[in-house]
N, C-alpha and C positions, 0 to 999 in steps of 0.2 A: 401415467404417460401424458395425459391431457395437461396436468399441472406443469410438467416439465416443459411442454411446448408453450404454454402461456408465459411461464417465467422466462424462457429463452426469447420469446417474441418481445417481451417488455425490455429485456436487456439488449436486444438487437436495436430497438428504437433508441435506447440510452446510448449505445455505442455510436450510433449515427449522430446523435446530438453532441456527443463529446468530440467527434471528429470535425463536425461542422463548426463548433465553437473554436476548437484549436486552429482550424484552417483560417479563421478570421482574426487571429491574434495579430495585432499591429504593434510591433515593438520598434521604436525609433532607432535603436542601436542593437548590434549583435553582441551580446555579452557571454555567449556560450558557443562552442564550435557547432553544435547541432541546431541551436536556436530553440525558442520556447515551444515551437509547434511539433517538433519531432516526437517527443516522448508521449504526449497524449494521443497523437495520431497512431503511433505504433501500438499503444495499448488498446485503442478502439478497434483497430484491425484485428488484433488477437482476440478481443472479446467478441467481435462479430463472427469470426471463424468458429469459435466455440459455440456460439448461439446457433449458428447454422447447423453445426454437427448435432447439437441437442434437439433441434427441430426435426432433422432428418432421421435421427436414431435415438429416440428418447429412452431413458433408463427403464428397465422392467422391474426394478427393485421398488417395493412398496414400503420401504422403511420410512418411519416418521420420527422426528426427534422427541426424546423424552424431556422431562422437566430439567434434568441436570444439563443436558446439551443446550436447551433453550436458555438456561441461566448463563452458561458460558458464552453463548453468542451475544447476549445482551451486555454482559460484562465486557466482552471484546469490543463491541461498538462504543461503549463508554470510554474504554481505554484509548481507542483511536481518536475520539474527540479530545481527550486530554492530551494526546500526542500532538494533535494539530495546535492546541493552545500553547503547549510548551515549546514547540519546535523552534520558533524564531527567537524567543527570549533566552531559553536555556541552551539552545544550540543542538546540533545534530547528535553529538556524542552523548550528552546527558539525557536528552529526551529519548533517544533510541535505546539507551541502556535501561532506563526506567521501564519503558513500555515492553521491551524485549524480555526483561526479567519477569515482569508481571505475567506476560503471556506464557513464558516457559514454565513458571510456577503454576499457573492456572491449569496447564495441561499435564501436570504430574511431576515436574522436575523438583528436586530439593532446592530450597531457597538460595543457598550459597552457590551451588552449581548453576542455577538459573541466572544469578547475577554475573558470575564469571563468564558464562557463555555470551550473555548479552553485552557485556563490556567488550569482550574480544570482537564480537560481531560488529559493534558500533565503531570501534576504533579502526578496524580493518576497512570497513565500508566507507568511513569518512575519508581515509587516505586514498582509497580507490576512486571515490567520486571526486574529491577535491584535486588530487594530484594527477592521477592517471587520465580521468575523463575531463578534467579542468572545468567542473561544474561549480556554480556558486552554492556552497553549502554553508549554512549559518554556523558560526563558531560559538556564539552565545557566551555564556559566563566562563566556561572552562578555558578556552583559548584566546579570548578577548579579540584583539585587533591583529592577530597573526594572519 
């Protein structure tokens, strides 16, 4: 319970730093309907609310991750770094498909199904973000200058 509160307190500080940094974004032109501040501020508010809940009502479960879970967590962190590196150059669809398939496979799905789910998720997400929400999503290699 003490570790939950320490973790939540550290994340609460992080959420405050994220909100403060996002609030001070200075963009000379508006290229998205919501602007670059909205998404990180919304996420920091959600993170702060979860942290406050965890501080007030910590979990009584004393479960600790085993070697297999820790390995998956480390692989997941590496995959997210690879995603960040691929995102701009390869584009949203390719990067999200690769990362989504690896995550799905890592957590037990068969490789072909993992790839198909990730592909469907990335294509649908791309068109929701780009067309419906009118956000600037990198097209990368696949869609070029569309």
